[in-house]
C-alpha positions in Angstrom: 62.5 -127.1 100.1 64.4 -130.1 98.8 68.1 -130.4 98.7 69.9 -128.5 95.9 72.7 -130.1 93.9 75.5 -127.9 92.6 76.8 -128.4 89.0 80.0 -126.8 87.6 79.5 -125.6 84.0 81.8 -126.4 81.1 81.8 -125.9 77.4 83.3 -128.4 75.0 84.6 -127.8 71.5 85.2 -130.4 68.8 88.0 -129.4 66.5 89.3 -131.1 63.3 92.7 -132.6 63.6 93.6 -131.3 60.2 91.7 -128.1 59.6 93.4 -127.3 56.3 93.2 -130.7 54.7 96.9 -131.0 54.2 97.8 -134.3 55.8 95.5 -136.9 54.1 94.8 -138.6 57.4 91.1 -139.3 57.1 90.3 -140.9 53.8 90.1 -137.7 51.9 87.2 -136.4 54.0 87.3 -132.6 54.2 87.5 -130.8 57.5 84.2 -129.0 56.6 82.5 -132.4 56.3 84.0 -133.5 59.6 82.8 -130.3 61.3 79.3 -130.7 59.9 79.0 -134.1 61.6 81.0 -133.3 64.7 78.1 -133.6 67.1 77.1 -136.9 65.6 80.6 -138.2 66.1 80.6 -137.0 69.7 77.3 -138.7 70.4 78.9 -142.0 69.2 82.0 -141.4 71.3 80.0 -140.6 74.5 77.8 -143.7 73.9 80.8 -145.9 73.7 82.4 -144.7 77.0 83.7 -147.7 78.8 81.4 -148.9 81.7 84.5 -149.4 83.9 87.6 -147.3 83.9 90.8 -148.5 85.6 93.5 -146.1 86.6 94.5 -145.5 90.2 90.9 -145.8 91.1 88.2 -148.0 89.6 85.3 -146.0 88.4 81.9 -147.3 87.2 80.5 -145.2 84.3 76.9 -145.3 83.2 75.7 -143.4 80.1 72.1 -142.8 79.2 70.8 -141.0 76.1 67.8 -139.0 77.4 67.1 -137.3 74.0 68.8 -137.1 70.7 71.0 -134.2 72.0 70.9 -134.7 75.7 73.0 -137.2 77.8 72.9 -138.2 81.4 76.2 -139.7 82.8 76.9 -141.2 86.2 80.4 -141.7 87.6 81.0 -143.8 90.7 84.6 -144.1 91.9 85.7 -146.7 94.4 86.3 -144.9 97.8 86.6 -147.7 100.4 85.8 -146.8 104.0 87.6 -148.1 107.1 85.4 -148.9 110.1 86.0 -150.4 113.5 84.1 -153.6 114.5 82.7 -154.7 117.8 85.8 -156.8 118.2 88.0 -153.7 118.1 89.3 -154.5 114.6 89.4 -152.4 111.5 87.9 -153.5 108.3 87.4 -151.9 104.9 83.9 -151.7 103.3 83.0 -150.9 99.8 81.9 -147.3 99.1 80.9 -145.9 95.6 79.9 -142.3 96.0 78.5 -141.2 92.6 78.2 -137.9 90.8 75.9 -137.0 87.9 76.8 -135.2 84.7 74.7 -133.9 81.8 75.7 -133.1 78.2 73.8 -130.8 75.8 75.1 -131.9 72.4 73.8 -129.4 69.9 76.1 -127.4 67.6 75.4 -124.1 69.2 75.4 -125.3 72.9 77.9 -128.0 73.6 77.6 -127.7 77.4 78.8 -130.2 80.0 77.5 -129.9 83.6 79.3 -131.9 86.3 77.9 -132.4 89.8 80.3 -130.9 92.4 80.6 -133.6 95.1 84.1 -133.7 96.7 83.4 -137.1 98.4 83.4 -138.6 95.0 85.9 -136.4 93.1 87.8 -133.6 94.8 87.7 -131.6 91.5 85.1 -131.7 88.7 88.0 -131.2 86.3 88.9 -134.9 86.9 85.6 -136.0 85.4 86.1 -133.7 82.4 89.5 -135.3 81.8 88.0 -138.8 82.1 85.5 -137.8 79.3 88.4 -136.6 77.1 90.4 -139.8 77.6 87.3 -142.0 77.2 86.2 -140.5 73.9 89.7 -139.9 72.3 89.9 -143.1 70.2 86.5 -142.7 68.6 86.9 -139.0 68.0 90.4 -139.3 66.6 89.2 -142.0 64.2 86.7 -139.4 62.9 89.4 -136.7 62.6 88.4 -134.7 65.7 89.9 -133.6 69.0 87.9 -132.7 72.1 88.7 -129.6 74.3 86.7 -128.9 77.5 87.0 -125.6 79.4 85.0 -124.2 82.4 82.8 -121.1 82.1 83.6 -118.2 84.4 82.1 -114.8 85.1 84.0 -112.2 83.1 83.3 -109.7 85.9 85.7 -111.8 88.0 88.5 -111.0 85.7 87.8 -107.3 85.5 87.4 -107.1 89.3 90.9 -108.6 89.6 92.2 -106.0 87.1 90.6 -103.2 89.3 91.8 -104.7 92.6 95.4 -105.2 91.5 95.8 -102.1 89.4 99.5 -101.1 88.8 100.5 -104.6 90.2 99.8 -106.9 87.2 103.1 -107.7 85.6 102.0 -110.7 83.4 98.8 -112.0 81.8 98.4 -115.1 79.7 95.3 -115.8 77.6 95.0 -119.5 76.7 92.3 -120.1 74.2 90.9 -122.8 71.9 90.8 -122.3 68.2 87.2 -121.2 67.7 84.6 -123.1 65.6 81.5 -122.0 67.4 80.3 -118.7 65.8 77.9 -117.9 68.6 80.8 -117.5 71.2 83.7 -116.4 68.9 82.3 -113.3 67.2 84.1 -111.1 69.7 87.5 -112.6 69.1 89.8 -110.6 66.9 89.7 -111.8 63.3 93.5 -111.8 63.2 93.7 -114.2 66.1 91.0 -116.5 64.5 92.6 -116.6 61.1 96.1 -117.1 62.5 95.0 -120.1 64.5 93.2 -121.7 61.6 95.9 -121.0 59.1 98.5 -122.6 61.4 96.2 -125.6 62.0 96.4 -124.9 65.7 93.9 -126.3 68.2 95.0 -124.2 71.2 96.9 -121.0 71.5 98.6 -118.9 74.2 99.1 -115.1 74.1 101.3 -113.8 77.0 101.9 -110.1 77.7 104.7 -109.1 80.1 105.6 -105.7 81.6 109.0 -104.7 82.9 109.6 -105.9 86.5 109.3 -102.4 87.9 106.3 -101.5 85.8 102.8 -103.0 85.2 100.4 -103.8 82.4 97.7 -101.4 81.4 94.7 -103.7 80.9 91.5 -102.0 79.8 88.1 -103.1 78.5 88.5 -100.3 76.0 91.0 -102.4 74.1 88.8 -104.4 71.7 91.3 -107.3 71.4 91.6 -107.8 75.2 87.8 -107.4 75.6 87.2 -110.0 72.9 89.6 -112.4 74.5 88.0 -112.0 77.9 84.5 -112.5 76.5 85.5 -115.6 74.5 87.4 -117.3 77.3 84.7 -116.6 79.8 82.2 -118.5 77.7 84.3 -121.7 77.8 86.8 -120.8 75.2 89.9 -120.9 77.4 91.5 -119.6 80.6 93.3 -116.4 81.8 96.2 -116.4 84.2 97.5 -113.3 86.0 100.8 -112.7 87.8 100.6 -110.0 90.5 103.6 -108.2 92.0 104.1 -109.3 95.6 102.1 -112.6 95.2 103.9 -115.9 94.6 100.9 -117.8 93.3 99.3 -116.9 90.0 95.6 -116.3 89.7 93.6 -118.3 87.2 90.1 -117.5 86.1 89.4 -121.3 85.8 89.4 -121.3 89.7 86.1 -119.3 89.5 84.1 -121.8 87.4 80.4 -120.9 87.1 77.9 -123.0 88.9 74.2 -123.8 88.9 72.2 -125.3 91.6 69.3 -127.7 90.8 66.9 -129.2 93.3 66.6 -133.0 93.6 63.0 -132.7 92.7 63.8 -130.8 89.5 66.2 -133.5 88.4 63.3 -136.0 88.4 61.6 -134.0 85.6 61.1 -135.4 82.2 64.1 -135.2 79.8 62.5 -132.4 77.8 61.7 -130.4 80.9 65.1 -131.0 82.4 66.9 -130.0 79.3 64.9 -126.7 79.2 65.7 -126.1 82.8 69.4 -126.4 82.2 69.1 -124.1 79.1 67.3 -121.5 81.2 70.0 -121.7 83.9 72.8 -121.3 81.3 71.5 -118.1 79.8 
């Protein structure tokens, strides 16, 4: 068996900056027209990612369009190594550990898979943030903003609810204003319409119990169940506060992962895309 490479799974959403066409920012182009072309604009933004990024660490970025809706990205940050010479001296040598990422850029998918390799990036969220920063100018000029959230197993949340029953004093749902019908159909209509009417791109709903009491969180509540389903599919994050624990628990700390063999990654673009699609079901 060949070596398997782990990838963290994210979903991205492309949202109009002015959903209600009230600010006349984009040459009278309607938000519906922008949304209709959002994946085309994102393709342009990804293709124009800078080949070198300078922040605290220099990172080489390579972008390849494998198919019309399938991208392969490589990120290689500078991680110099210190070694000792035969003369008992220390010297630094160049080191560019790389990670790979893949983007499925069709309207009903919008997945981002980032290789988990701590020697390159301690956290895959760093790469997601680099993509957000690197595409911002192109997307904003088209009237769009980019949000990226990890996928998590919703059973993880309900297991926490069961484990800490009668101890959960606070829960916060942070979710992106939905514009992907295939993942937002469980979200309460009142939440969806409020977000859109207010021209919001991201919302927070916090529920707090009295300090000596606790929240009654149940999958029988359709609104809560819908929020859990939506956020678990890359629509946001859930944070819990447990009585007796200092640190809050976030569902984003349990990001879903797929493992792909090195041999599978050498398949043709069409085969590789279908492999990822099968793993993401």
